[in-house]
DSSP file (Angstrom, degrees, kcal/mol; ACC not computed):
  #  RESIDUE AA STRUCTURE BP1 BP2  ACC     N-H-->O    O-->H-N    N-H-->O    O-->H-N    TCO  KAPPA ALPHA  PHI   PSI    X-CA   Y-CA   Z-CA
    1    1 A X              0   0    0      0, 0.0     2,-0.2     0, 0.0    53,-0.1   0.000 360.0 360.0 360.0 146.3 -124.7  -55.6 -134.3
    2    2 A X        -     0   0    0      2,-0.2    51,-0.1    77,-0.2    77,-0.1  -0.468 360.0-118.4 -92.8 171.8 -124.0  -54.6 -137.9
    3    3 A X  S    S+     0   0    0     -2,-0.2    48,-2.4    49,-0.1     2,-0.3   0.631  86.9  92.0 -77.8 -20.0 -125.2  -51.3 -139.5
    4    4 A X  E     -A   50   0A   0     46,-0.2    75,-2.1    75,-0.1     2,-0.4  -0.681  57.4-167.0 -85.9 127.7 -127.3  -53.1 -142.2
    5    5 A X  E     -AB  49  78A   0     44,-2.8    44,-2.0    -2,-0.3     2,-0.4  -0.953  15.9-140.3-118.8 133.7 -131.0  -53.9 -141.5
    6    6 A X  E     -AB  48  77A   0     71,-2.4    71,-2.6    -2,-0.4     2,-0.5  -0.830  15.8-163.5 -92.5 134.1 -133.4  -56.1 -143.4
    7    7 A X  E     -AB  47  76A   0     40,-2.6    40,-2.5    -2,-0.4     3,-0.3  -0.967  12.4-177.0-123.7 113.4 -136.9  -54.6 -143.7
    8    8 A X  E     +AB  46  75A   0     67,-3.6    67,-2.5    -2,-0.5    38,-0.2  -0.659  58.3  39.2-109.1 168.6 -139.6  -57.2 -144.7
    9    9 A X  S    S+     0   0    0     36,-0.6     2,-0.6     1,-0.2    37,-0.2   0.827  74.4 170.6  64.0  38.9 -143.4  -56.8 -145.4
   10   10 A X        -     0   0    0     35,-2.8    -1,-0.2    -3,-0.3    60,-0.1  -0.714  37.3-113.8 -79.7 123.5 -142.7  -53.5 -147.2
   11   11 A X    >   -     0   0    0     -2,-0.6     3,-1.0    58,-0.4    34,-0.1  -0.164  14.8-126.6 -51.1 140.1 -145.8  -52.2 -149.1
   12   12 A X  T 3  S+     0   0    0      1,-0.3    31,-0.2    58,-0.1    -1,-0.1   0.754 112.3  58.6 -68.8 -21.4 -145.6  -52.2 -152.9
   13   13 A X  T 3  S+     0   0    0     57,-0.2    -1,-0.3     2,-0.1    57,-0.1   0.704  86.4  98.7 -68.7 -29.0 -146.6  -48.6 -152.7
   14   14 A X    <   -     0   0    0     -3,-1.0     2,-0.3    55,-0.1    29,-0.1  -0.256  55.2-165.9 -66.7 153.1 -143.6  -47.6 -150.4
   15   15 A X     >  -     0   0    0      1,-0.1     4,-2.1    19,-0.0     5,-0.2  -0.811  34.8 -97.9-130.6 173.7 -140.7  -46.1 -152.0
   16   16 A X  H  > S+     0   0    0     -2,-0.3     4,-2.3     1,-0.2     5,-0.2   0.892 122.2  58.1 -63.2 -34.8 -136.9  -45.4 -150.8
   17   17 A X  H  > S+     0   0    0      2,-0.2     4,-2.7     1,-0.2    -1,-0.2   0.946 106.2  46.2 -64.4 -46.7 -137.7  -42.0 -149.9
   18   18 A X  H  > S+     0   0    0      1,-0.2     4,-2.2     2,-0.2    -1,-0.2   0.903 116.1  45.7 -57.9 -42.1 -140.5  -43.1 -147.4
   19   19 A X  H  X S+     0   0    0     -4,-2.1     4,-2.7     2,-0.2     5,-0.2   0.958 111.7  51.6 -65.1 -49.6 -138.3  -45.6 -145.9
   20   20 A X  H  X S+     0   0    0     -4,-2.3     4,-2.7     2,-0.2    -2,-0.2   0.895 111.9  47.7 -48.8 -52.9 -135.4  -43.1 -145.7
   21   21 A X  H  X S+     0   0    0     -4,-2.7     4,-0.6     2,-0.2    -1,-0.2   0.962 114.4  46.5 -63.2 -53.6 -137.7  -40.5 -143.9
   22   22 A X  H >< S+     0   0    0     -4,-2.2     3,-0.8     1,-0.2    -2,-0.2   0.877 115.8  42.3 -51.8 -50.4 -139.0  -43.0 -141.5
   23   23 A X  H >< S+     0   0    0     -4,-2.7     3,-2.1     1,-0.2    -1,-0.2   0.840 102.6  68.5 -72.9 -34.6 -135.7  -44.5 -140.5
   24   24 A X  H >< S+     0   0    0     -4,-2.7     3,-1.2     1,-0.3    -1,-0.2   0.613  80.3  77.7 -67.9 -11.2 -133.9  -41.1 -140.3
   25   25 A X  T << S+     0   0    0     -3,-0.8    -1,-0.3    -4,-0.6    -2,-0.2   0.710 101.6  41.4 -60.1 -24.5 -136.0  -40.3 -137.2
   26   26 A X  T <  S-     0   0    0     -3,-2.1     2,-0.3     1,-0.2    -1,-0.2   0.173 130.1 -53.7-111.0  13.8 -133.5  -42.7 -135.3
   27   27 A X  S <  S-     0   0    0     -3,-1.2     2,-0.6    32,-0.1    -1,-0.2  -0.944  81.8 -30.0 148.9-164.6 -130.3  -41.6 -136.9
   28   28 A X        -     0   0    0     -2,-0.3    24,-2.1    -3,-0.1     2,-0.4  -0.773  48.0-151.4 -99.1 118.5 -128.4  -41.1 -140.0
   29   29 A X  E     -C   51   0A   0     -2,-0.6    22,-0.3    22,-0.2     3,-0.1  -0.672  13.0-177.5 -86.3 126.2 -129.4  -43.4 -142.9
   30   30 A X  E     +     0   0A   0     20,-2.9     2,-0.3    -2,-0.4    21,-0.2   0.596  68.9   3.8-105.7  -8.4 -126.5  -44.0 -145.4
   31   31 A X  E     -C   50   0A   0     19,-1.2    19,-2.5   -15,-0.0     2,-0.4  -0.928  51.3-168.6-167.9 153.1 -128.4  -46.2 -147.9
   32   32 A X  E     +C   49   0A   0     -2,-0.3     2,-0.2    17,-0.2    17,-0.2  -0.978  14.4 177.6-140.1 138.6 -131.9  -47.4 -148.6
   33   33 A X  E     -C   48   0A   0     15,-1.4    15,-1.5    -2,-0.4     2,-0.5  -0.742  15.4-159.2-150.9 101.4 -132.5  -50.2 -151.3
   34   34 A X  E     -C   47   0A   0     -2,-0.2     2,-0.4    13,-0.2    13,-0.2  -0.688  27.0-127.4 -81.4 130.3 -135.8  -51.7 -152.1
   35   35 A X  E     -     0   0A   0     11,-2.0     9,-3.4    -2,-0.5    10,-0.6  -0.567  32.3-169.9 -82.4 130.4 -135.2  -55.0 -153.8
   36   36 A X  E     -C   43   0A   0     -2,-0.4     2,-0.3     7,-0.3     7,-0.2  -0.819  29.8 -97.1-123.9 162.3 -137.1  -55.3 -157.1
   37   37 A X     >  -     0   0    0      5,-2.2     4,-1.6    -2,-0.3     5,-0.1  -0.588  31.8-134.0 -78.8 138.8 -137.9  -58.1 -159.7
   38   38 A X  T  4 S+     0   0    0     -2,-0.3    -1,-0.1     2,-0.2    -2,-0.0   0.841 100.3  36.2 -65.2 -39.3 -135.3  -57.9 -162.6
   39   39 A X  T  4 S+     0   0    0      1,-0.1    -1,-0.1     3,-0.1    -2,-0.0   0.951 127.6  29.8 -83.3 -53.7 -138.0  -58.3 -165.2
   40   40 A X  T  4 S-     0   0    0      2,-0.1    -2,-0.2     1,-0.1     3,-0.1   0.666  87.7-137.4 -79.5 -16.0 -141.0  -56.3 -163.9
   41   41 A X     <  +     0   0    0     -4,-1.6     2,-0.3     1,-0.2    -3,-0.1   0.625  57.7 142.2  68.2  10.0 -139.1  -53.7 -161.9
   42   42 A X        -     0   0    0      1,-0.1    -5,-2.2    -5,-0.1    -1,-0.2  -0.666  60.6 -97.3 -86.2 137.9 -141.8  -54.3 -159.2
   43   43 A X  E     - C   0  36A   0     -2,-0.3    -7,-0.3   -31,-0.2    -1,-0.1  -0.178  19.8-148.6 -46.6 129.1 -140.9  -54.4 -155.5
   44   44 A X  E     -     0   0A   0     -9,-3.4    -8,-0.1     2,-0.3    -1,-0.1   0.607  50.7-104.3 -83.2  -7.6 -140.4  -57.9 -154.0
   45   45 A X  E    S+     0   0A   0    -10,-0.6   -35,-2.8     1,-0.3   -36,-0.6   0.606  90.8  82.3 103.6  11.9 -141.7  -56.5 -150.7
   46   46 A X  E     -A    8   0A   0    -11,-0.4   -11,-2.0   -37,-0.2    -1,-0.3  -0.974  48.7-179.1-144.7 159.1 -138.5  -56.2 -148.9
   47   47 A X  E     -AC   7  34A   0    -40,-2.5   -40,-2.6    -2,-0.3     2,-0.4  -0.864  22.7-125.6-145.2 172.6 -135.5  -53.7 -148.6
   48   48 A X  E     -AC   6  33A   0    -15,-1.5   -15,-1.4    -2,-0.3     2,-0.4  -0.998  20.0-168.8-128.0 130.5 -132.2  -53.1 -146.9
   49   49 A X  E     -AC   5  32A   0    -44,-2.0   -44,-2.8    -2,-0.4     2,-0.5  -0.962   7.2-154.4-117.6 135.0 -131.5  -49.9 -144.9
   50   50 A X  E     -AC   4  31A   0    -19,-2.5   -20,-2.9    -2,-0.4   -19,-1.2  -0.947   9.0-162.9-104.0 127.1 -127.9  -49.0 -143.7
   51   51 A X  E     - C   0  29A   0    -48,-2.4   -22,-0.2    -2,-0.5     6,-0.1  -0.667  29.2-113.6-102.8 161.2 -127.6  -46.8 -140.8
   52   52 A X  S    S+     0   0    0    -24,-2.1     2,-0.3    -2,-0.2   -23,-0.1   0.762  93.4  20.0 -64.8 -30.7 -124.4  -44.9 -139.9
   53   53 A X  S  > S-     0   0    0    -25,-0.2     4,-2.4   -50,-0.1     5,-0.2  -0.965  72.2-119.0-140.3 157.3 -123.7  -46.8 -136.7
   54   54 A X  H  > S+     0   0    0     -2,-0.3     4,-2.4     1,-0.2     5,-0.1   0.867 116.5  55.8 -63.6 -31.2 -124.5  -50.1 -135.0
   55   55 A X  H  > S+     0   0    0      2,-0.2     4,-1.9     1,-0.2    -1,-0.2   0.926 109.1  46.9 -66.0 -42.9 -126.1  -48.1 -132.1
   56   56 A X  H  > S+     0   0    0      2,-0.2     4,-2.5     1,-0.2    -1,-0.2   0.902 112.3  50.7 -60.6 -45.3 -128.3  -46.3 -134.6
   57   57 A X  H  X S+     0   0    0     -4,-2.4     4,-2.4     1,-0.2    -2,-0.2   0.891 110.6  49.6 -58.3 -42.6 -129.2  -49.7 -136.2
   58   58 A X  H  X S+     0   0    0     -4,-2.4     4,-2.1     1,-0.2    -1,-0.2   0.904 109.4  50.4 -65.8 -43.1 -130.0  -51.1 -132.8
   59   59 A X  H  X S+     0   0    0     -4,-1.9     4,-2.1     1,-0.2    -2,-0.2   0.879 111.3  49.4 -63.9 -40.7 -132.3  -48.1 -132.0
   60   60 A X  H  X S+     0   0    0     -4,-2.5     4,-2.9     2,-0.2     5,-0.3   0.904 107.1  53.9 -64.2 -44.4 -134.1  -48.5 -135.2
   61   61 A X  H  X S+     0   0    0     -4,-2.4     4,-1.0     1,-0.2    -2,-0.2   0.892 114.1  42.4 -63.0 -41.1 -134.7  -52.3 -134.8
   62   62 A X  H  < S+     0   0    0     -4,-2.1    -1,-0.2     1,-0.2    -2,-0.2   0.924 120.9  41.2 -71.9 -41.5 -136.3  -51.7 -131.3
   63   63 A X  H  < S+     0   0    0     -4,-2.1    -2,-0.2    -5,-0.2    -3,-0.2   0.889 124.2  29.9 -75.0 -36.9 -138.3  -48.8 -132.4
   64   64 A X  H >< S+     0   0    0     -4,-2.9     3,-2.5    -5,-0.2     2,-0.7   0.525  79.3 113.5-110.6  -6.5 -139.6  -49.8 -135.9
   65   65 A X  T 3< S+     0   0    0     -4,-1.0    10,-0.2    -5,-0.3     3,-0.1  -0.604  98.6  11.6 -71.9 113.9 -140.0  -53.7 -135.8
   66   66 A X  T 3  S+     0   0    0      8,-2.6    -1,-0.3    -2,-0.7     9,-0.1   0.258  97.9 136.0  96.2  -6.0 -143.8  -53.9 -136.1
   67   67 A X    <   -     0   0    0     -3,-2.5     7,-2.7     6,-0.1     2,-0.4  -0.344  53.9-118.2 -71.5 162.4 -144.3  -50.3 -137.0
   68   68 A X  E     +D   73   0B   0      5,-0.2     2,-0.4    -3,-0.1     5,-0.2  -0.831  32.0 172.7-106.7 138.3 -146.7  -49.5 -139.7
   69   69 A X  E >  S-D   72   0B   0      3,-2.4     3,-1.8    -2,-0.4   -58,-0.4  -0.990  74.3 -13.3-138.9 130.6 -145.9  -47.8 -143.1
   70   70 A X  T 3  S-     0   0    0     -2,-0.4   -57,-0.2     1,-0.3   -56,-0.1   0.815 129.4 -50.8  43.9  44.5 -148.3  -47.5 -145.9
   71   71 A X  T 3  S+     0   0    0      1,-0.2     2,-0.4   -60,-0.1    -1,-0.3   0.432 116.2 100.4  86.6  -6.3 -150.7  -50.0 -144.4
   72   72 A X  E <  S-D   69   0B   0     -3,-1.8    -3,-2.4   -61,-0.0     2,-0.6  -0.917  72.0-121.1-119.5 145.2 -148.3  -52.8 -143.7
   73   73 A X  E     -D   68   0B   0     -2,-0.4    -5,-0.2    -5,-0.2    -6,-0.1  -0.805  34.6-132.1 -83.0 111.0 -146.5  -53.9 -140.4
   74   74 A X        -     0   0    0     -7,-2.7    -8,-2.6    -2,-0.6     2,-0.5  -0.352  10.0-152.2 -65.3 137.2 -142.7  -53.7 -141.0
   75   75 A X  E     -B    8   0A   0    -67,-2.5   -67,-3.6   -10,-0.2     2,-0.5  -0.980  18.4-170.5-109.0 116.6 -140.5  -56.6 -139.9
   76   76 A X  E     +B    7   0A   0     -2,-0.5     2,-0.3   -69,-0.2   -69,-0.2  -0.912  13.8 158.6-111.3 130.6 -137.1  -55.2 -139.1
   77   77 A X  E     -B    6   0A   0    -71,-2.6   -71,-2.4    -2,-0.5     2,-0.4  -0.879  49.1 -89.1-140.1 169.8 -134.2  -57.5 -138.5
   78   78 A X  E     -B    5   0A   0     -2,-0.3   -73,-0.3   -73,-0.2     2,-0.1  -0.661  55.4-112.7 -78.1 134.6 -130.4  -57.4 -138.6
   79   79 A X        -     0   0    0    -75,-2.1     2,-0.5    -2,-0.4   -77,-0.2  -0.460  24.4-145.4 -68.4 146.8 -129.3  -58.3 -142.2
   80   80 A X        -     0   0    0     -2,-0.1     2,-0.2   -75,-0.0    -1,-0.0  -0.960  18.0-119.1-114.1 126.4 -127.5  -61.4 -142.6
   81   81 A X        -     0   0    0     -2,-0.5     2,-0.4     1,-0.1    -2,-0.0  -0.404  26.7-123.7 -71.2 133.0 -124.8  -61.6 -145.2
   82   82 A X        -     0   0    0     -2,-0.2     2,-0.2     1,-0.1    -1,-0.1  -0.517  23.5-126.6 -71.5 125.2 -125.5  -64.1 -147.8
   83   83 A X        -     0   0    0     -2,-0.4     2,-0.3     1,-0.1    -1,-0.1  -0.473  19.6-135.6 -73.9 139.4 -122.7  -66.8 -148.2
   84   84 A X        -     0   0    0     -2,-0.2    -1,-0.1     1,-0.1     2,-0.0  -0.701  29.8 -98.8 -90.2 148.2 -121.4  -67.1 -151.7
   85   85 A X        -     0   0    0     -2,-0.3     2,-0.1     1,-0.1    -1,-0.1  -0.322  37.1-116.5 -65.8 146.4 -120.9  -70.6 -152.9
   86   86 A X        -     0   0    0      2,-0.0     2,-0.4    -2,-0.0    -1,-0.1  -0.473  26.1-145.3 -80.2 149.2 -117.4  -71.9 -152.8
   87   87 A X              0   0    0     -2,-0.1    -1,-0.0     1,-0.1     0, 0.0  -0.931 360.0 360.0-118.4 142.8 -115.8  -72.8 -156.1
   88   88 A X              0   0    0     -2,-0.4    -1,-0.1     0, 0.0    -2,-0.0   0.315 360.0 360.0-105.7 360.0 -113.5  -75.6 -156.6
C-alpha cells in the first residue's frame, strides 16, 4: 500500500487543519491537500492525505473510511496515480 490516500465526500466547510487533526490520531501526517476549483477557489469535495508510512495509511483507511467529519461521511481509499498521456 502507498502512503497517499484519497479522501472523498469532504464537506465544503472542512479545511486542511481539520483533516490533519483527524488523520493524525492514526499516525504522522506528512501532507494534506484539499483540491479546489481554479477559478472560484472553492473546495471540490475531495482531498489527498499523505501519511508517513504505508502501515499508518492502512490504519487510517480501516479506521476512517465511513467516519463523519463536519456532517459528511468520508470515503477513504488508496490514492491512484493519474497516468500522464503519452506524447509521440
